[in-house]
C-alpha positions in Angstrom: 0.5 0.0 0.1 1.4 3.2 -1.0 2.6 5.7 1.8 0.5 8.4 0.3 -2.3 6.1 1.1 -1.4 5.3 4.5 -0.7 8.6 5.5 -4.0 10.5 3.9 -5.6 7.9 5.2 -4.8 8.3 9.0 -5.0 12.2 8.9 -8.9 11.3 7.7 -9.3 8.7 10.3 -7.9 11.5 12.8 -10.4 13.9 11.9 -13.4 12.1 11.6 -12.7 10.4 14.9 -12.4 14.3 16.5 -15.3 15.8 14.8 -17.4 12.5 15.8 -16.4 12.8 19.1 -16.7 16.5 19.6 -20.1 15.9 17.7 -22.6 18.8 17.3 -21.8 21.4 14.8 -18.0 20.3 14.8 -19.5 16.8 13.2 -21.8 18.9 10.9 -19.1 21.4 9.5 -17.0 18.2 8.9 -20.0 16.7 6.8 -20.7 19.8 5.2 -17.1 19.9 3.5 -17.4 16.4 2.5 -20.7 16.7 0.8 -19.5 20.0 -1.0 -16.5 18.2 -2.2 -18.7 15.4 -3.2 -21.4 17.0 -4.7 -19.0 18.6 -6.8 -17.2 15.2 -7.8 -20.5 13.6 -8.7 -21.8 16.7 -10.5 -18.3 16.8 -12.6 -19.2 13.3 -13.6 -23.2 14.0 -14.8 -21.4 16.9 -17.1 -18.9 14.6 -18.8 -22.3 12.7 -20.0 -23.3 15.9 -21.3 -26.3 16.6 -19.1 -27.0 20.3 -17.6 -28.2 19.3 -13.9 -29.1 21.6 -11.3 -25.3 21.7 -9.6 -25.7 24.9 -7.4 -29.1 25.0 -6.5 -28.6 21.1 -5.4 -25.5 21.8 -3.3 -27.2 24.8 -2.0 -30.1 23.2 -0.1 -28.0 20.2 0.6 -26.2 22.2 3.0 -29.3 23.8 4.2 -30.6 20.0 4.8 -27.6 19.6 7.2 -27.8 22.6 9.3 -31.6 21.5 9.6 -30.9 17.8 10.7 -28.3 19.6 13.4 -31.3 22.0 14.7 -34.0 19.5 14.5 -34.0 16.3 12.9 -37.3 15.5 13.1 -37.6 18.4 10.3 -34.7 16.6 7.5 -37.4 14.6 5.8 -39.6 17.5 5.2 -36.4 19.3 3.1 -36.1 16.8 0.5 -39.9 16.8 -1.4 -39.5 20.6 -0.7 -36.1 20.6 -2.3 -36.7 18.7 -5.1 -39.6 20.5 -6.0 -37.2 23.7 -5.8 -34.9 22.1 -8.0 -37.4 21.5 -10.5 -38.8 24.9 -10.8 -35.5 26.1 -10.9 -34.7 24.2 -14.1 -38.3 24.6 -15.6 -37.2 28.5 -16.0 -33.6 28.1 -17.9 -32.9 29.4 -21.0 -32.4 26.0 -22.3 -35.0 24.0 -21.8 -34.2 21.2 -19.4 -34.1 17.1 -20.4 -35.6 14.1 -18.2 -31.7 13.4 -17.8 -31.0 16.4 -16.2 -34.0 16.7 -13.8 -32.8 13.2 -12.8 -29.7 13.8 -12.1 -30.0 16.5 -10.3 -32.6 14.8 -7.9 -30.2 11.9 -7.9 -27.4 14.2 -6.9 -30.0 15.8 -4.2 -30.6 12.3 -2.9 -27.2 10.2 -3.2 -24.6 12.8 -2.1 -27.0 15.1 -0.1 -29.9 13.3 2.0 -28.9 9.7 2.2 -25.0 11.3 3.7 -27.6 13.8 6.1 -28.3 10.6 8.0 -24.5 10.8 9.5 -25.4 14.1 11.1 -29.1 12.6 12.3 -27.2 9.5 13.8 -24.4 11.6 15.7 -27.2 13.7 17.3 -29.1 10.7 18.8 -29.2 10.9 22.7 -26.7 13.7 23.2 -28.8 16.2 24.7 -27.7 15.5 27.9 -24.2 16.7 27.5 -24.2 18.2 24.1 -24.1 22.0 25.6 -21.2 21.6 28.0 -18.5 23.5 27.3 -15.8 21.2 25.5 -13.5 20.6 28.5 -16.5 19.7 30.3 -17.9 17.3 28.0 -14.8 15.7 27.3 -14.7 15.0 31.0 -18.0 13.3 31.2 -16.9 11.1 28.2 -13.8 10.0 29.9 -15.4 9.3 33.5 -17.9 7.3 31.6 -15.2 5.5 30.0 -13.5 5.2 33.1 -16.4 3.6 34.7 -15.9 0.7 32.1 -19.8 1.1 31.0 -19.9 2.2 27.5 -23.8 1.6 27.0 -23.6 4.7 29.5 -22.5 6.9 26.8 -24.6 8.8 24.3 -26.1 6.6 21.8 -25.5 8.7 19.1 -21.5 8.7 19.5 -21.6 5.0 20.2 -23.5 3.9 17.3 -21.7 6.5 14.8 -18.1 5.5 16.4 -19.4 1.5 15.6 -20.6 2.2 12.6 -16.9 3.8 11.5 -14.9 0.9 12.9 -16.9 -1.5 11.1 -16.6 0.2 7.8 -13.1 0.6 8.2 -12.6 -3.3 9.1 -14.8 -4.0 5.8 -12.6 -1.9 3.7 -9.3 -2.8 5.0 -10.0 -6.5 5.2 -11.5 -6.5 1.6 -8.4 -4.5 0.2 -6.1 -7.1 2.1 -7.9 -10.4 1.4 -8.6 -9.4 -2.3 -5.2 -8.5 -3.0 -3.3 -11.2 -1.8 -6.1 -13.9 -1.9 -8.7 -12.6 -4.3 -9.3 -14.7 -7.4 -12.5 -14.8 -8.1 -14.2 -11.3 -10.1 -16.8 -10.0 -8.0 -18.5 -8.1 -10.7 -17.8 -6.1 -14.1 -18.5 -2.8 -12.7 -15.6 -3.1 -10.4 -13.1 -6.0 -12.3 -10.5 -5.5 -9.1 -12.7 -6.4 -6.6 -13.3 -10.2 -5.8 -16.1 -12.7 -4.4 -12.7 -13.5 -1.2 -12.5 -9.9 -0.6 -15.7 -8.8 -0.1 -17.0 -11.8 1.7 -14.1 -11.2 4.1 -15.3 -7.6 4.4 -18.5 -8.3 5.4 -16.7 -10.8 7.9 -14.6 -8.1 9.3 -17.7 -6.0 9.9 -19.5 -8.7 11.7 -16.6 -9.3 14.1 -16.1 -5.5 15.1 -20.0 -5.2 15.5 -20.3 -8.2 17.5 -17.4 -6.8 20.1 -18.8 -3.4 19.8 -22.5 -4.5 20.7 -21.4 -6.6 23.7 -19.5 -3.6 25.3 -22.9 -1.6 24.2 -24.9 -4.1 25.7 -27.3 -3.8 23.2 -30.6 -6.0 24.0 -30.6 -9.6 22.2 -26.9 -10.2 21.9 -25.4 -11.9 19.3 -28.5 -11.4 17.2 -28.0 -7.4 17.2 -24.2 -7.6 16.3 -24.3 -10.1 13.5 -27.5 -8.2 12.0 -25.5 -4.5 12.2 -22.6 -6.1 11.1 -23.9 -7.7 8.2 -26.1 -4.4 7.3 -23.1 -2.0 7.7 -20.8 -4.6 5.3 -23.3 -5.3 2.8 -24.3 -1.3 2.4 -21.0 -0.5 2.2 -20.2 -2.8 -0.5 -23.0 -1.6 -2.4 -21.9 1.8 -1.7 -18.8 0.9 -3.3 -20.3 -0.8 -6.6 -22.8 2.0 -6.9 -20.3 4.7 -7.1 -17.9 2.2 -9.3 -20.8 2.3 -11.6 -21.0 6.1 -11.8 -17.4 6.3 -12.5 -17.4 3.6 -15.3 -20.7 5.3 -17.3 -18.7 8.8 -17.2 -15.6 6.8 -18.7 -13.0 7.7 -15.6 -11.5 5.7 -13.4 -11.5 8.1 -10.2 -13.8 10.5 -9.1 -11.5 13.3 -8.5 -7.6 13.7 -6.9 -8.1 15.4 -4.0 -6.8 12.6 -1.4 -3.4 11.5 -2.5 -3.4 7.9 -2.8 -7.2 7.1 -2.6 -8.5 9.7 -5.8 -11.3 11.9 -5.1 -13.5 12.1 -1.8 -16.4 10.1 -3.6 -13.8 7.3 -3.6 -13.1 7.7 0.0 -16.5 8.1 1.2 -18.6 5.6 -1.0 -19.0 2.8 1.6 -20.6 5.3 4.0 -23.5 6.8 1.7 -25.8 4.0 2.1 -24.7 3.1 5.4 -26.0 6.0 7.7 -29.6 5.7 6.8 -29.7 2.0 7.6 -27.6 2.0 11.0 -30.1 5.3 12.0 -33.3 3.0 11.7 -31.9 0.0 12.7 -30.8 2.1 16.3 -34.2 4.0 16.5 -36.7 1.6 15.3 -35.5 -2.0 15.5 -33.4 -1.7 19.1 -36.6 -0.1 20.6 -38.9 -2.9 19.3 -36.4 -5.5 20.6 -36.3 -3.7 24.3 -40.0 -3.9 24.2 -40.1 -8.0 23.9 -41.0 -7.9 20.4 -39.6 -11.1 18.5 -39.3 -13.3 21.5 
């Protein structure tokens, strides 16, 4: 693995961990930057296909969506139809008549690189009201006190769920890369010729292992079922996100979505595994876990 890839990966992990631990607007700002850069790369791919999407409008409403998610996650779902309507309205009054492809590319850009990633902000904000407004020093001290007690289940649910999801994605990516590179022989898909079945299977397996460990220490109900379930969910969703981005690049005729990150390509190349993951984890934590706690499914 090239040193540029290792160093840039370490820096990215350090930034992600710092913003995740701090939460709040720190986390939102990090994702606002990621989404802004990711959408620019996405619209570059779209422009390479000769389409004329509402790129600037989509980027602006996606940033507004992140702000709303931070202020009140319950209002976030209302933004998607309103934003879609506004984008269509904008395209209708352009000097050049918009095509179906222009509208579809704009709405996909909003959904794929705006709405879905915004679930990370909603996920991190879960159960964080009790200590979120403390000064940073007091907030970090409170977190350390909980860690020293040895009961990680006392930490804010949004923090633990986000960190566990990140760890599962990292384990899956690293495991798939290493096993695929040294032991992979069976091609997984024509969409991404370098990916192998062996790498994909081990990547999902690595995600399940980390999820099992995490769900045990977080004292999730119905262990080990919940650990296996969330691990499979994250591993498979990350793989599908990777293949989806590869399909977009293949259709646009490019190898990487950009060259922003040394050794990794563009933002979308580095974050494709995260796009479909956050909504699934969010609803797993907010819908399925509470149902299991009530005893449903015994």
